[in-house]
C-alpha positions in Angstrom: 73.0 114.0 113.1 73.9 116.7 112.5 75.6 116.8 108.2 76.4 119.5 106.1 74.4 120.8 103.1 75.8 119.2 99.6 76.8 122.9 98.6 79.5 122.9 101.7 80.5 119.8 101.2 81.4 119.7 97.4 83.2 123.6 98.0 85.4 121.7 101.1 86.1 119.4 99.2 87.2 121.1 96.2 89.8 123.4 98.7 91.3 119.8 99.7 91.6 118.8 96.2 93.4 122.5 95.2 95.5 122.2 98.1 97.1 118.1 97.3 97.7 119.5 93.3 99.6 122.5 94.8 101.6 120.2 97.0 101.8 117.6 94.1 103.3 119.5 92.0 105.9 121.2 94.8 106.9 117.9 95.3 107.5 116.9 91.5 109.5 119.8 91.5 111.9 118.7 94.5 112.0 114.9 93.5 113.2 116.4 89.8 115.6 118.7 91.3 117.3 115.2 92.8 117.1 113.7 90.0 118.7 116.1 88.3 122.0 116.4 91.3 122.0 112.2 90.3 123.0 113.1 87.2 125.3 115.4 87.6 126.5 112.6 90.9 126.1 109.6 88.2 127.0 111.2 85.5 123.8 110.2 82.9 120.2 109.8 83.4 120.7 105.7 82.6 122.5 105.8 85.7 119.6 107.5 88.1 117.6 104.8 86.7 119.5 102.0 87.1 120.3 103.1 90.8 117.0 103.8 91.4 115.4 101.1 89.5 112.9 102.9 86.9 112.8 102.4 83.9 115.9 105.8 82.1 112.1 107.3 80.6 110.6 108.2 83.4 113.6 109.7 85.0 114.0 111.1 82.0 110.4 112.3 81.3 110.3 113.1 84.8 113.4 115.7 84.9 111.5 117.0 81.6 108.3 118.0 82.5 109.2 119.2 86.6 112.8 120.0 86.5 114.8 123.0 86.2 114.2 125.4 82.7 116.9 124.5 80.6 120.1 127.0 80.7 121.4 129.6 78.2 120.1 132.4 76.1 116.4 133.1 75.8 116.1 134.6 72.1 112.9 135.8 71.0 113.4 136.7 67.7 
């Protein structure tokens, strides 16, 4: 049985974790974009949450945390 040294196994698992974290982040952004589309279609975060069987705060937080940056003028005062 040819086992890799523990340092090599740790390095490989760290690489895998980085890849998975990137995938989770990308999925959260796509999900938030879909939720924003739902809000545009249904008219409110509450209605989207109701349609999905989730709490409105869960939907609202997902959009705030991972959604697109708010539109509008950027000021640097």
